[in-house]
LUMMI-806675 format. One line per 2 residues: for each residue x, z, y of C-alpha. Coordinates in Angstrom, 3 decimals. Last residue first. Layout:
# residues N
X/Z/Y; ...;
//
This chain:
# residues 368
119.949/72.153/49.539; 120.156/74.206/46.381;
123.164/73.454/44.184; 123.621/75.434/41.018;
126.977/76.510/39.616; 128.792/75.226/36.527;
129.704/71.812/37.876; 130.616/68.521/36.244;
128.817/66.588/38.993; 125.566/68.287/39.776;
122.497/66.135/40.091; 119.740/66.946/42.583;
116.029/67.262/41.887; 113.302/66.965/44.478;
110.801/69.622/45.502; 111.809/69.214/49.174;
113.172/72.610/50.171; 113.346/74.408/46.832;
115.605/71.702/45.432; 115.622/71.640/41.673;
118.993/71.592/39.958; 120.624/68.841/37.950;
123.024/68.479/35.043; 125.052/65.379/34.265;
126.986/65.190/30.998; 129.799/62.671/30.921;
129.131/59.369/29.089; 132.780/58.677/28.113;
132.240/54.915/27.791; 129.957/54.602/30.792;
132.319/56.692/32.888; 135.340/54.551/32.021;
133.405/51.362/32.688; 132.265/52.725/36.051;
135.866/53.531/37.004; 137.118/50.100/35.959;
134.297/48.196/37.624; 134.593/50.202/40.861;
138.334/49.640/41.389; 140.432/52.721/40.714;
143.425/50.918/39.209; 145.223/50.362/35.918;
143.032/52.917/34.181; 143.789/54.829/30.968;
145.590/57.652/32.789; 142.543/57.964/35.047;
140.488/59.431/32.216; 137.876/60.655/34.672;
137.351/64.397/34.907; 140.252/64.889/37.296;
138.537/62.520/39.726; 136.054/65.336/40.313;
138.840/66.925/42.391; 137.646/65.046/45.450;
134.194/66.602/45.272; 130.791/65.071/44.545;
127.194/65.846/45.540; 124.149/63.719/44.749;
120.660/63.662/46.293; 117.308/62.208/45.252;
117.384/62.973/41.546; 114.997/61.767/38.839;
116.981/58.541/38.377; 120.113/60.443/37.261;
122.126/57.789/35.426; 122.228/54.897/37.888;
122.452/56.957/41.078; 124.987/59.227/39.419;
127.172/56.207/38.713; 126.816/55.068/42.320;
127.976/58.503/43.475; 131.006/58.241/41.216;
131.805/54.835/42.723; 131.598/56.431/46.158;
134.189/58.930/44.990; 136.403/56.022/43.928;
136.462/54.675/47.518; 135.213/51.095/47.665;
137.281/48.265/49.077; 136.033/44.700/49.491;
133.362/45.854/51.917; 129.680/46.302/51.162;
127.087/45.684/53.832; 125.573/48.703/55.521;
122.428/50.278/54.027; 119.607/50.437/56.523;
117.844/53.723/57.114; 114.696/54.690/55.268;
112.328/57.220/56.815; 110.571/60.263/55.469;
107.675/62.366/56.682; 105.111/59.609/56.100;
106.201/59.613/52.462; 104.477/62.975/52.201;
106.225/65.883/50.492; 107.329/67.851/53.521;
109.795/70.667/52.906; 109.150/73.868/51.025;
110.511/76.883/52.833; 113.180/79.390/51.818;
116.122/77.129/52.645; 114.790/76.402/56.126;
114.379/72.765/56.976; 117.174/71.165/58.983;
117.462/71.626/62.751; 116.928/68.658/65.119;
119.848/68.207/67.530; 121.036/64.953/65.964;
117.734/63.321/66.733; 114.005/63.658/66.204;
114.621/63.836/62.474; 112.496/62.598/59.581;
113.858/63.741/56.242; 116.155/61.070/54.850;
115.802/58.439/52.156; 119.062/56.465/51.842;
118.002/54.888/48.519; 119.819/57.794/46.861;
120.833/60.539/49.270; 124.548/61.098/49.632;
126.906/64.050/49.673; 130.649/64.504/49.989;
132.658/67.660/49.314; 136.318/68.266/50.121;
140.018/67.896/49.491; 142.696/66.726/51.942;
146.278/65.726/51.122; 149.173/64.907/53.505;
147.876/66.846/56.513; 150.684/67.071/59.112;
150.374/70.259/61.181; 153.161/72.473/59.852;
155.252/72.552/63.019; 158.762/71.005/63.216;
161.502/73.454/64.130; 164.048/70.674/64.652;
163.455/66.940/64.617; 162.026/64.013/62.717;
158.298/63.348/62.433; 156.699/61.227/59.726;
157.539/57.867/58.206; 155.244/54.955/57.457;
156.806/52.283/55.232; 155.173/49.084/53.984;
156.931/47.457/51.034; 158.055/43.967/49.960;
161.701/44.674/50.700; 162.042/47.908/52.687;
165.717/48.459/53.581; 165.530/46.116/56.592;
162.705/48.301/57.910; 165.275/51.063/58.306;
164.582/54.741/57.656; 167.023/57.597/58.170;
164.863/60.681/58.510; 166.031/63.961/60.077;
164.213/67.166/59.140; 164.573/70.722/60.445;
161.780/73.096/59.298; 162.782/74.612/55.957;
166.518/75.075/56.379; 168.383/71.918/57.303;
167.138/68.711/55.684; 168.741/65.274/55.932;
166.693/62.304/54.807; 167.570/58.797/53.676;
165.558/55.678/52.972; 165.364/52.920/50.392;
162.698/50.460/49.313; 162.635/48.002/46.456;
160.649/45.009/45.214; 161.768/43.796/41.800;
158.498/42.227/40.744; 155.945/40.126/42.611;
154.335/43.134/44.274; 151.033/42.392/45.974;
151.334/45.700/47.811; 154.061/48.358/47.564;
153.157/51.321/49.757; 155.492/53.960/51.176;
154.785/57.250/52.950; 157.505/59.433/54.490;
156.865/63.084/55.227; 157.244/65.867/57.791;
156.160/69.410/58.550; 153.518/69.469/55.842;
149.940/70.751/55.642; 148.045/70.503/52.330;
144.258/70.772/52.506; 141.265/72.429/50.833;
137.491/72.819/51.056; 136.916/70.204/53.783;
133.331/69.077/54.317; 133.468/65.272/54.350;
131.088/62.728/55.932; 131.652/59.184/54.620;
128.924/59.802/52.032; 126.277/59.484/54.747;
127.321/55.934/55.492; 127.564/54.197/58.872;
130.085/56.298/60.820; 131.090/53.976/63.670;
132.163/56.691/66.085; 129.177/56.319/68.411;
128.702/60.075/68.852; 125.062/59.635/67.844;
126.209/58.471/64.396; 128.253/61.621/63.841;
125.330/63.856/64.897; 122.905/61.946/62.656;
125.238/62.436/59.696; 125.711/66.117/60.490;
121.957/66.640/60.862; 121.188/65.015/57.509;
124.135/66.757/55.812; 122.979/70.263/56.776;
121.519/71.780/53.611; 123.577/69.773/51.113;
126.748/70.487/53.107; 126.154/74.241/53.294;
125.090/74.672/49.684; 128.347/73.079/48.532;
130.382/75.261/50.899; 128.720/78.418/49.581;
129.425/77.381/45.979; 133.043/76.504/46.747;
133.820/79.973/48.072; 137.359/80.040/46.609;
138.614/78.091/49.606; 141.811/76.100/49.284;
145.087/76.280/51.212; 148.411/74.559/50.629;
151.397/74.807/52.974; 154.011/72.115/52.404;
157.600/72.715/51.302; 160.345/70.483/52.787;
161.341/66.833/52.175; 157.981/65.435/50.950;
158.228/61.759/50.006; 154.850/60.230/49.242;
155.332/57.005/47.295; 152.864/54.252/46.414;
152.480/51.302/44.030; 150.908/47.891/43.610;
151.598/44.908/41.357; 153.539/47.129/38.973;
157.321/47.354/38.504; 158.081/49.179/41.762;
161.585/50.162/42.860; 162.918/53.212/44.671;
166.290/53.911/46.321; 167.372/57.172/47.962;
170.046/57.112/50.653; 171.363/60.657/50.758;
171.558/63.418/53.359; 172.163/66.812/51.807;
169.577/69.512/51.194; 168.153/67.949/48.037;
164.963/66.056/47.317; 163.951/66.100/43.686;
164.407/63.804/40.708; 167.587/62.112/41.862;
169.846/59.941/39.709; 173.345/59.770/41.167;
174.745/56.345/42.075; 176.577/57.506/45.184;
174.060/55.900/47.572; 171.198/57.646/45.795;
169.658/56.387/42.605; 166.760/54.592/40.939;
163.503/56.467/41.466; 160.941/54.337/39.662;
157.442/53.391/40.792; 155.332/52.050/37.908;
152.697/54.761/38.073; 152.511/56.422/41.469;
155.325/58.475/42.935; 155.332/61.907/44.585;
158.931/62.430/45.704; 159.310/66.177/45.849;
159.493/69.265/48.027; 157.287/72.050/46.630;
153.609/72.402/47.490; 153.007/76.046/48.352;
150.029/78.363/47.914; 147.236/79.961/49.944;
143.757/80.933/48.626; 141.188/81.004/51.416;
138.122/83.211/50.890; 138.965/86.511/52.559;
135.648/87.635/54.084; 133.402/87.210/51.047;
129.732/86.167/50.927; 130.356/83.453/53.489;
128.477/83.131/56.775; 128.635/79.535/57.997;
128.891/79.461/61.774; 125.704/78.344/63.564;
125.099/74.826/64.891; 121.622/74.171/66.276;
122.814/71.665/68.872; 125.198/69.793/66.560;
128.786/70.487/67.661; 131.065/69.276/70.472;
133.217/66.183/70.104; 136.285/67.222/72.135;
135.588/70.844/73.115; 134.987/72.058/69.559;
138.559/73.286/69.029; 138.090/75.723/71.927;
135.436/77.684/69.962; 132.143/77.796/71.884;
130.035/76.590/68.927; 131.291/79.339/66.659;
133.766/78.574/63.827; 133.216/78.464/60.051;
131.429/75.101/60.009; 134.324/73.373/61.801;
133.827/70.373/64.096; 134.351/66.589/64.264;
137.742/66.037/62.643; 138.949/62.455/62.098;
141.226/62.259/59.044; 143.430/59.162/59.154;
144.037/56.680/56.306; 142.206/53.823/57.981;
139.213/56.053/58.665; 138.517/59.378/56.996;
135.565/61.533/58.021; 134.885/64.926/59.547;
133.622/68.447/58.974; 136.332/71.103/58.962;
135.686/74.242/56.910; 139.234/74.549/55.566;
141.585/73.348/58.281; 143.078/70.022/59.381;
145.528/70.483/62.241; 145.643/71.012/66.024;
142.949/68.535/67.073; 142.696/65.058/68.636;
146.437/64.917/69.426; 147.140/62.450/66.634;
146.274/64.892/63.859; 149.221/63.375/61.905;
148.781/62.679/58.172; 148.493/58.871/58.519;
148.405/57.399/54.972; 146.298/60.365/53.883;
146.205/61.204/50.166; 142.665/62.257/49.185;
142.729/65.139/46.732; 145.552/66.787/44.790;
143.679/66.998/41.476; 143.881/63.244/40.754;
147.708/63.112/40.964; 148.815/59.906/39.213;
145.685/57.776/39.650; 144.925/59.470/42.983;
148.414/58.473/44.201; 147.641/54.791/43.594;
144.147/55.012/45.073; 144.999/56.702/48.395;
148.120/54.604/49.074; 146.333/51.361/48.166;
143.520/52.225/50.575; 145.902/53.194/53.391;
148.014/50.060/52.928; 145.080/47.673/53.181;
//
């Protein structure tokens, strides 16, 4: 599907940026993606459930609510978000070439004047994210606290999401957001099953930093899917084009026994139950044709860290794969790359359940 191709193709070229969203709009469900959000991605859209940094009675929690024993995460530092800017650009995957504007001028960046920009794709698949005005970036520096938070609470969060009836079937679908890029507008393009020579063209007129007018025609998209963002004046920065965060899974899907989504997790300072009678196994859903590359990393950890019961990965872990050598992010290619490079995996002992957990290229310890 377009959203899977879009995510994978841009991850190959820009692995440190995070998960590229085919549909950046919040869709009226929430104001915008923020650091601390807990949610999941479906069909290229981020669905926000709640925020770990906000109290249960915060207005943004009115839609889905929060787990019953929810308490705001208390960080060790008060100012933990690091802001920056993502400059206007045409973010293109490998094989996508920027040809010219309507006057035959080669363009590397988006300018203030309206111009019809033409792209072509030489590979079977490709993607473009066109950003006409600067985007607001924000990432937490308290990554250790966020990692401990998701490993401590993932069982309750997963049960909470399932009880809402939203179709969340895998623990690793749950994301704790540590960073995001908010834009005012955008245009996303995907080339799929390219036979060679496919092109797409569109125009944009920018006034200042918040007025954007797109000129997009489906007739100008040969062999490509185009999804364009808002046009207008004084557009708000609420369109999330990239999201970064932690995901966790338990190998063999072994979970502490819960009475429901409201059940609190075990206290960090206490040993958890060791008997098999205090665990249950949930069914593993059938595989689909597409598998997110982060899930492939989790499968690799499952194979190479047999002493561990839980694994934690982050979107920027893709930076540690030699993605430049890969044609795509299909499971076989990613696993082959990992097996050849044999990255070191360290683990930390869990004081709650006496199990061991692998760390993925990390220098700090994880205690669930």
